[in-house]
N, C-alpha and C positions, 0 to 999 in steps of 0.2 A: 870721771871716776878716779879713784886713788890709783888703781892699777888696772889697765884695760884687760890683762890676762885673767884677772880675778873677777871681772865684771860678770854679773849674772842677771837674768831677768827676774825681777822681784815681783811677786804676785800682788795684785791690787789689795787683796784681803790682808796680806801681811803689812803692806804700806798703811792701810787704814788702821790696823792695830797699833803700829808704831806711832802714827800721828796722834792717835787717841792717848796713848801712854805719855807721849811728850807733852801734850796739852794738859793732861791731868797732873803730871809732875810739876809743870810750870804753874798751874793753878795753886797747888799745895805750897810751893815755894813762895808764891806771891802772898797767899793767905798768911803763912807763917811770918813772912816779912812784915805784913801789916800788924800782926800781933806784937812783934818786936817794936815796931814804930810807935805803938801806944805808950811806950816808956819814954818817948822823946817828944820835944815840943815842935815837931814838924808833921806836915801832911804827906800822904803818899806821892802826890805830884812834886812836892819840894824834894823828897828823897830821890826821885828819878832825876830831877835837875842836878842835885848834888852829885849823884853817881856819874852823870855825863861830865860834869866839870872836874870831878876827881880823876876820871879815866883819861880825859882828853885835854885838860887844862883850860885856860881862859877862852871864852867864846863870846861872840856877839849875841844879841838877843835873837837875831835872824837865824844864826847857826843853831842855837839852842832850841828855838822854835821848830826848826826843821827836824832835829834829832828826836824831839818829843812829839812830833806831829800835832803841834798846837798852833793856833793863830798867834802872831806877834803880840797882839794886844793882850791875849791871855797870859803869855809868857812874861810880858812887862808887869802885869799885876802880880804874878807869882814872884818875880824878882823883887818888886817893891816890898812885899811882905818879908821875903828872905833877907833883904837888906836891913829892914827895920829890926829884925831879930839877930842881926850881926852874923849871919851865915855866909853872906857874900857881900861884895862891894863892886860898884861900877868904877872902872879905871879907863882913862883915856889911853888909846893906843899910842905908843911912843913914836911910831913911824907916821901915823896919820891921826891927828888930834880930832878929826871929825868922827872917828870910829871909837865906840865905847865897848869895852869888853867886860864881861862878868868874871870876877875873880873870886875863887873860893877862899874864905877866911878860915882861920884855925878852928873856930867853933864848929863850922860846917864840916871841916875835914875830920875833926874828932868824932862827930856824930856819925858820919858815913863809915868811918873805920870801925866804930863800935857796933853799928847795925850789921855791917858785913861780917864782922867777927862772930856775932851771935847767930847769924844765918849759917855760917860755916860750922859752928859748934853743933847746931841742930842737924846739919847734914852729916857731920862726923858721927853723931849718935845713931842716925839711921843706918849708916854704912858699917857700924860696928859688927853687925851680924853677917856681913859679906866676907867671903874668903879674899885673901890678898889678890889672887888671880882674877876674881870677879871685879874687884875695885880697879885693878890695872886695866882690865878689858874695857870696863865702863869708861874710864878716863880716856883711853886711846880711841874708843869708838866715838865718843862725843867730840874729841879733837878732830877726827877725820870728818865727821858730819859737819861740824862748824866750818872747817876749811872748804869743803865742797859748797856749802851754802853761801859762804862769803864770796867765793869765786863767781857763783851764779849771780849774787847780788851786785858784784862789781861789774859784771857783763851787762846787766840791765841798766846800770847807771850810765854806761857809755852811749846808750841810745838817745 
């Protein structure tokens, strides 16, 4: 918990309502994202791959496959199509030439920035009806929730 003194027993019904709300918000954001993607020459899985590369930099096929929960062969096919469309390129690792990393090209970077920008504009429009205090509270609450979930995820990875 963020602060043990503030820790409270959360009722299962409230947890269920929060989980449902998060799932529904995520679904709407995903759907809106897909509508925005229709304006660009990429598929939703390609967008996800571009997001990972944009966020974390060059990765191997194995690393990207793991992040996307896809088989390496599926990710290889995805990267082949993205490379053909000049969104990414394969680059040999400077320290170990046996290792090939996927590098985000400018065209891919431009697409990811534009799609994310349009998603942010959508969210900004939704939040226009909120008070400043509610927006601040939402931002802080989501930050705290993410930090706690990340700690929990990191704990599971260590097993």
